N, C-alpha and C positions, 0 to 999 in steps of 0.2 A: 383062693377063698373060699371056694365048691360053696356060695351062694350065702356065704355069710351075712347076717343080718347085725348091724350094731344096737347092741345091747345098753339099756340105760348101767349097769355095770362094766360094759367096758370103757365108757370117758370117766366116769363117776370119778370123785373127791371124797377118798374115805376116811383121811381124817377130818372130822368136824370139831369146827367151835358152836358150841349152843350153852343156852341158857337155861338156868334152873327159874323154876315158876318166880322167884321170890329174889330172883336180881333185882338190883335198884336202877333209877333211872341211871345213875351214873355209871353205874358199872356197865351197861349197855352201850352207852355213848364211848364211855374209854375202850371196848371191845370194838366196835367197829370202827372208830380211831386207828388203833394198833394195830389189827388186823387189817384194815382196810378191806370191811366187808359192810356190803349196804342191807345186809337181812341176815337173821341168826333164829334158826330155830328152836322155841322151847320145848322143854322136855319135861318131865314129871320123874320120879324119883324111880322108876321102873324101865326109860329111857325111849317111853315112850311119845312121839311128836304131839303137843297138846295145842300146838299158835305155832306164828312166825311174829318178829317182831321187826319191821324195816324202817328205814328212811322215814316214810313217809307216814311212818305212828310215831315214831317219835318228834317231829316237825310239827306233830299236831300241837305240842306245846307253847312253841313258839308262835303259832299261828294266830292262837287265845290270848297272848299274853297280855297286853296292851289292850285289848277289848271286853268289855261291857258283856258278860256272859246272857245277863238279860234282854239285852234291848240287839235291835238291829234285825234284817230277814235272811240275812245270810243264811249260808249252808250250814247249821250250827244244831246239828241234830243231838240228839239224847247217846247218840255214840261214840260222835267227834267228840264232843264235852266230856262222857268219860274218860276219854286219851290223853286230854289235855289236860286231867289232874292224875296219871294215872303216875305211879310214882315205881309199882313194880313191873315187870315182863307177863307175867300173868296178865295185869291188869292192862298192860298197854298191846297186848301182840292183838292181832289177828285169827279170830278161830270158827272156823276150822281150819288147818291150814291144807292148802294144793300140794295132795304128796306126788306120788309116782313109786310103781315099784321096779324093783330092781334087772327086774327079766323084760319090763317094757322096750319096747323098740325106740330109737330114739327120736323118730319122727311122732311117736305120742307125746313126749316129755315136750317138744317144740311145739304141737298143740297145743297144749296144758296154757305155755309160758307165753303164747301168743294169745289165746281167749283170757287165760286170769290176769294180761298184762304183770307177769314178774318176770326178773331174771334168775330166780334161782328158787330149786326145786326140795323138797327134804328128799331123800331114797330111802321107803320103810319094808320092812317086809310084812309078810300075812299080816300079825299081830300089833302092824303099825310103828314097832321098833323101829331107832333110826340109826340107818344101815350105811348114811353117804349122802353126798350132797351134790346135783347137779347145776350147771348154771350155764349159760348162752354159749361162752366160751368154751365149755367140754365138747358140746354138741359140734361145735364148728371142726372139732378133728377129725371127724370122719374125710372131711375135705383134703385132709393132708392125705390119705391115700394114695400107693404111686400108680403112675398112667399103667402099667403094666401089669399088676394086680387087679388094675379095674379093665383093661383090657382081658385079660383071661377068663374073669367073670361074664364079661360080654359075651365072648366066643362058646366057652365051656356050653354054660347056663343059661343063653337065652339064645343063641344064632343054631350051636349045636341039637338043641331043642325044637327050637320053631319053623326051622326049615328042611325040608326033607333031601333036600337035593347035597346039605355038608356044608362043611366048613369052607369050602375053595369058592360058592358062587356068592359069597357078601364077604367083603371084607372090611374088618375093624381097625381104626386108628382111635388113638386117646392122644392127647396134646394138654396139657393143663387141665385135665379132668373135664375139657371136650370130647367127648366120641361121637368119631363121623361116620355112617356105615353105607358103603356106597357096595355095588353094583347091582348084579339082576336075580329078581325070583320069580319062580316056579307063577305064586299068586300074586298081585297087588293087595288083596283084601288084608294081609297078615303084616303088611307095612307099619300102620297108623298100632295096630297090636304091640308087634318088636320095640317103635319109636317107645312107648310108655313104659313097657318092661324098661327098658337100657335109660329111661330115667328116674326109675325108681330102684336102679343099684347104687348103693352106700359111694359115695365120694365122687358121684358125675354133678359137673356145674348145668351142663349141658348136651344137648342133641341135635345132631347136625344128620339129617336123615337125605342121601343122594344114589336110594334104591331104584330100580326099574321094574319094570314089570319082561315077560320072557320075548325074544326078537319075535316078529308076526312073519310068517311065509303068506305068500298069498296062496289061498285056496283055491279051485279051479276045478267047476261041478264036471265031473266024468260026462255026463251026456252030451253039453256043450262042448267036450273036447270031441268027443265021439263022430258031432256032427258036424264038426270043423274037416274033421281028415274025411269026411265022406264029400264033402264041397270039393277041398283042394282033389282027390280022385275022380271025380267026373268034369272036374275041370281038364286036366290032364286028356 
């Protein structure tokens, strides 16, 4: 793979179902139901993403259905009440939308999803025009990378460049995405770095490190050897 870093455009879905700002509440529900999608980007006439409507947004109407909007200390913020009364996508959507660029690494998309607690991200170009959608399921595709492919990258891009003694000193084995490094290295200070770099390779599930330092040979002080030899000669 020559150190290929998976980008969002490697895994995103390019056929996107989006809503116009004027889409009605019923249209939104029908689209979510028929397409089995939990969140939909909302676009303007130029296909720029202006917001996202999620299941959480549409459920606001059900949440406030039997309640008195003027009564109760519960979290009835003006924004929540506005969503409960909304009848179009533009009124209902969450804005600004959390988006990601096509060239972003998949790790960045994963961090954005975790930070904002969303399951899908619209993918937009530099002008904010919708290019695709990336979901949690899409990000998991990198873990389908084959063991031989992962092993080749680890051997060539990490082991081959970090250990001056060459590939023969370190063995790389990969099974179900778990990388095992074994053998001897000339400098044990490189071990944590190697483990961290291997862990960052796309598709790696875990790293098992069994690397050890060089064999230690006993060092004998030359002066002591000469002294011992002199005593042996005098005794003779």
